[in-house]
C-alpha angles and dihedrals in degrees: 000000000000117000088239088059091050091052091050094046094054099033087246135172132214115243096180139340132055104225093119099138095060115120110233119192103177136056120201115189126188144116089213107084091193087066091054092051090058091061130080098217120189121193088352139162117212110223111198147146092209101111103187138098092269091070090058093044091049093050090050093050092046094048093245112154100192134045123193113198115205133205094036093283117187111249117209126227088242090059092048092049093050092046091051091048090049096045093244121147115221121209133178140198136177092227124104121256090248093055093043092052091048094049094047093046089051088053091053105265109144130218123242095258 
C-alpha cells in the first residue's frame, strides 16, 4: 500500500518527510515501544499514540521508515528534527488507533504476524 493511499484512507496529514510513494506492506500498532522492538518489521508503518521522542528512536532502531500518530497528538519540534535526521516520515490523523488499524487492514495492509 503506497503511503499516499494510507494518508487518504485515514484522512491523514504529513508532518515531515516526502517519501509518499513508498510501498508499505505491514502495519505495526502499539503505544508500547518495547513491543515494536520485538518485531522484525519490513516495509512497515508504526501506528501509535505515543507522541514523544521514544517513538522516533524506536522506529529508527527497528528500521521503520514511517510513523502514523493517531488521535491528533501534538508532535514536538525535537521529534520532527530527529525524524528528519533519521529519514523517517511522520504522519498524523485524528482517528483512533482502533479505527486506523481497521481501515488500513480493510485496504490490504497486513499485520506483523
